[in-house]
N, CA, C and O of each residue as an XYZ file, in Angstrom:
324
protein
N      43.918   -164.387    134.661
C      44.553   -164.731    132.935
C      45.918   -163.948    132.832
O      45.727   -162.746    133.017
N      47.571   -164.346    132.532
C      47.910   -163.778    131.535
C      48.132   -164.302    130.091
O      47.995   -165.434    129.627
N      48.562   -162.995    129.459
C      48.334   -163.690    128.023
C      49.637   -163.007    127.564
O      49.683   -161.789    127.737
N      50.800   -163.670    126.953
C      52.330   -162.660    126.234
C      52.020   -163.876    124.743
O      51.355   -164.822    124.319
N      52.959   -163.038    124.513
C      52.887   -163.342    122.625
C      53.367   -164.927    122.777
O      54.304   -165.342    123.458
N      52.322   -165.801    121.826
C      53.105   -166.754    121.852
C      52.269   -167.696    122.707
O      51.717   -168.691    122.237
N      52.199   -167.316    124.046
C      51.452   -168.626    125.515
C      49.651   -167.745    126.056
O      49.007   -166.847    125.513
N      49.507   -168.216    126.783
C      48.602   -167.853    127.296
C      48.386   -168.366    128.730
O      47.400   -169.064    128.495
N      48.625   -168.534    130.176
C      48.716   -169.066    131.075
C      46.941   -168.418    131.626
O      46.457   -167.288    131.680
N      46.440   -169.714    131.929
C      45.187   -169.418    132.909
C      45.502   -170.121    134.436
O      46.136   -171.173    134.516
N      45.125   -169.606    135.298
C      45.843   -169.954    136.702
C      44.263   -169.572    137.337
O      43.414   -168.943    136.706
N      44.050   -170.243    139.080
C      43.665   -170.197    139.361
C      43.924   -170.039    141.072
O      45.121   -169.922    141.334
N      43.333   -170.023    141.852
C      44.026   -170.087    143.174
C      42.049   -169.813    144.264
O      41.145   -168.979    144.317
N      42.457   -171.329    144.958
C      41.293   -171.727    145.637
C      41.526   -171.271    147.200
O      42.441   -171.709    147.897
N      40.692   -170.463    147.565
C      41.187   -169.542    148.743
C      40.165   -170.170    150.074
O      40.313   -169.712    151.207
N      39.007   -171.390    149.744
C      38.490   -172.257    150.909
C      36.343   -172.318    150.366
O      35.526   -171.866    149.564
N      36.464   -173.036    151.299
C      35.625   -173.921    150.623
C      36.115   -175.236    150.245
O      37.312   -175.386    149.999
N      35.078   -176.450    150.161
C      35.655   -177.926    149.927
C      36.393   -177.825    148.817
O      36.832   -176.752    148.405
N      36.611   -179.139    148.164
C      37.395   -179.416    146.719
C      36.903   -179.095    146.049
O      35.734   -179.253    146.401
N      36.950   -178.379    144.540
C      36.295   -178.940    143.258
C      37.097   -179.890    142.518
O      38.213   -180.261    142.883
N      36.507   -180.273    141.474
C      36.797   -181.531    139.975
C      37.282   -180.195    139.118
O      36.588   -179.417    139.772
N      37.657   -179.703    138.570
C      37.107   -178.692    137.410
C      39.254   -178.566    136.084
O      40.460   -178.631    136.320
N      38.331   -178.373    134.862
C      38.701   -178.080    134.229
C      39.684   -176.681    133.726
O      40.681   -177.349    134.003
N      40.080   -175.799    133.404
C      41.342   -175.121    132.959
C      41.249   -174.630    131.547
O      41.455   -175.581    130.793
N      41.023   -173.538    130.904
C      40.837   -173.281    129.361
C      41.201   -171.585    129.085
O      41.742   -170.634    129.649
N      40.590   -171.895    127.972
C      40.547   -170.508    127.925
C      40.438   -170.581    126.139
O      41.251   -171.214    125.465
N      38.813   -169.496    125.324
C      37.984   -168.997    124.800
C      38.447   -168.116    123.825
O      38.170   -166.966    124.167
N      39.241   -168.174    122.385
C      39.835   -167.405    120.965
C      39.085   -167.521    120.099
O      39.177   -168.544    119.421
N      38.414   -166.879    119.888
C      37.812   -166.697    118.682
C      36.419   -167.751    118.156
O      36.228   -168.247    117.046
N      35.324   -167.880    119.798
C      34.799   -168.290    119.723
C      34.768   -170.562    119.470
O      33.912   -171.165    118.822
N      35.893   -171.173    120.179
C      36.418   -171.658    120.193
C      37.606   -171.978    121.278
O      38.665   -171.349    121.262
N      37.289   -173.146    122.337
C      37.605   -173.870    123.688
C      38.586   -174.279    123.284
O      39.110   -174.555    122.205
N      38.842   -174.291    124.564
C      40.314   -175.302    124.291
C      40.302   -175.448    126.227
O      40.508   -174.490    126.973
N      40.021   -176.818    126.670
C      40.697   -177.208    128.362
C      41.749   -178.022    128.659
O      42.581   -178.441    127.854
N      41.722   -178.135    129.272
C      42.929   -179.389    129.952
C      42.736   -180.008    130.971
O      41.920   -179.345    131.612
N      42.956   -180.748    131.426
C      42.944   -182.393    131.962
C      41.971   -181.571    133.102
O      41.988   -180.386    133.434
N      40.988   -182.875    133.627
C      40.065   -183.050    134.981
C      40.695   -182.289    136.239
O      39.922   -182.552    137.161
N      41.385   -181.741    136.569
C      41.842   -182.398    137.954
C      41.023   -181.555    139.236
O      40.195   -180.647    139.163
N      41.790   -182.459    140.786
C      40.846   -181.863    142.051
C      41.674   -180.675    142.111
O      42.902   -180.636    142.050
N      40.733   -179.556    142.258
C      41.463   -178.497    143.038
C      41.565   -177.633    144.476
O      41.300   -176.431    144.489
N      42.100   -178.579    146.053
C      41.885   -178.396    147.268
C      41.973   -176.918    148.005
O      42.120   -176.131    147.071
N      41.954   -176.282    149.064
C      41.455   -175.037    149.157
C      43.252   -174.657    149.761
O      43.751   -175.120    150.786
N      43.976   -173.643    148.703
C      45.037   -173.068    149.223
C      45.474   -173.086    148.142
O      46.180   -172.102    147.923
N      45.342   -174.091    146.940
C      46.779   -174.736    145.530
C      45.860   -174.079    144.836
O      44.728   -173.861    145.267
N      46.369   -173.646    143.485
C      46.917   -172.840    142.977
C      47.208   -173.526    141.471
O      48.329   -173.673    140.984
N      45.924   -173.915    140.843
C      46.309   -174.670    139.557
C      46.358   -173.821    138.382
O      45.553   -172.964    138.018
N      47.742   -174.313    137.707
C      48.053   -173.545    136.666
C      47.961   -174.400    135.022
O      48.324   -175.537    134.722
N      47.495   -173.604    134.404
C      47.242   -174.072    132.801
C      47.882   -173.373    131.535
O      47.190   -172.423    131.169
N      49.138   -173.603    130.680
C      49.898   -173.144    129.449
C      49.312   -173.570    128.148
O      48.706   -174.641    128.126
N      49.430   -172.794    126.957
C      48.951   -172.994    125.840
C      49.535   -172.345    125.347
O      49.590   -171.139    125.586
N      50.315   -173.087    124.289
C      51.039   -171.910    123.148
C      50.900   -171.575    121.773
O      51.126   -172.647    121.212
N      50.760   -171.072    121.252
C      50.178   -170.045    120.896
C      50.332   -169.426    119.617
O      51.554   -169.504    119.750
N      50.146   -168.611    117.941
C      51.209   -168.431    117.150
C      50.007   -166.843    116.471
O      50.066   -166.060    115.523
N      49.019   -167.091    117.683
C      48.688   -165.750    117.236
C      48.478   -165.023    117.521
O      47.770   -165.196    118.514
N      48.605   -164.102    117.332
C      49.016   -162.700    117.807
C      48.484   -161.648    117.831
O      48.123   -161.407    116.679
N      48.156   -160.677    118.634
C      46.918   -159.227    118.467
C      45.496   -160.013    118.280
O      44.567   -159.594    117.589
N      45.504   -161.446    119.157
C      43.786   -161.722    119.501
C      43.368   -162.026    121.328
O      44.012   -162.394    122.310
N      41.567   -161.528    120.987
C      41.675   -161.674    122.326
C      41.100   -162.465    123.423
O      39.890   -162.585    123.615
N      41.760   -162.846    123.928
C      40.920   -164.517    124.759
C      40.303   -164.326    125.821
O      40.313   -163.136    126.138
N      39.654   -165.118    126.659
C      39.288   -165.238    127.571
C      39.661   -166.126    128.331
O      40.002   -167.028    127.565
N      39.940   -166.715    130.105
C      40.515   -167.767    131.430
C      38.529   -168.439    131.318
O      37.392   -167.971    131.251
N      39.309   -169.914    131.369
C      37.642   -170.073    130.932
C      38.170   -171.384    132.917
O      39.299   -171.860    133.035
N      36.973   -171.625    134.112
C      36.476   -172.669    134.917
C      35.740   -173.250    134.546
O      34.588   -172.820    134.494
N      36.070   -174.499    134.114
C      34.750   -175.629    134.166
C      34.506   -176.347    135.554
O      35.086   -177.422    135.706
N      33.738   -175.892    136.550
C      33.388   -176.854    137.826
C      32.838   -177.694    137.462
O      31.751   -177.394    136.968
N      33.215   -179.226    137.470
C      31.458   -179.960    137.573
C      30.693   -179.714    138.068
O      31.086   -178.997    138.988
N      29.581   -179.843    138.109
C      28.524   -179.897    138.821
C      27.890   -177.826    139.545
O      27.132   -177.529    140.468
N      28.688   -176.917    138.540
C      28.806   -175.770    139.159
C      28.473   -174.678    137.351
O      27.565   -173.886    137.101
N      29.425   -175.054    136.637
C      28.957   -174.579    135.124
C      30.813   -174.359    135.024
O      31.863   -174.953    135.269
N      30.217   -172.909    134.416
C      31.518   -172.828    133.919
C      31.880   -170.991    133.845
O      31.006   -170.173    133.557
N      33.099   -170.673    134.119
C      32.940   -169.590    135.101
C      34.389   -168.682    134.069
O      35.452   -169.284    133.917
N      34.225   -167.485    133.565
C      35.163   -167.072    132.698
C      35.991   -165.157    133.783
O      35.679   -164.359    134.667
N      37.065   -165.451    132.826
C      37.810   -163.974    133.323
C      37.730   -162.926    132.623
O      37.931   -162.997    131.411
N      37.483   -161.973    133.111
C      37.614   -160.532    131.202
C      38.409   -160.917    130.544
O      39.402   -161.581    130.843
N      38.164   -160.653    129.848
C      39.394   -161.016    128.306
C      40.536   -159.906    128.243
O      40.739   -158.865    128.868
N      41.216   -160.602    127.181
C      42.815   -159.745    127.848
C      42.895   -160.550    126.658
O      42.382   -161.632    126.372
N      44.145   -159.275    125.632
C      44.700   -158.986    124.683
C      46.436   -159.458    124.673
O      47.026   -159.195    125.721
N      47.031   -159.939    123.873
C      48.101   -159.594    123.656
C      49.144   -159.185    123.664
O      49.859   -159.417    122.689
N      49.658   -158.396    124.789
C      51.011   -157.287    124.870
C      51.418   -156.947    123.367
O      52.057   -157.695    122.626
N      50.922   -155.657    123.050
C      51.538   -155.298    121.396
C      50.889   -155.224    120.430
O      51.223   -155.282    119.246
N      49.006   -154.966    121.348
C      47.972   -155.695    119.881
C      47.718   -153.523    119.859
O      47.010   -152.993    119.003
């Protein structure tokens, strides 16, 4: 996950195994938001970006995989905080 002033980028690169159906997302201040459901195949890189207006907050990147649960990145803080 990358965080820049005014946006959050969440990305995932699949490096093996079967295709998955998943949604990229983020959690900030106890609220979560997810992008569309997509199929991610071996070698694919999925990316989602959200525009923000809350500088100096911590955010966690999320990967919600159908049938497997939700995985999180370590928290990232916007630069300059």
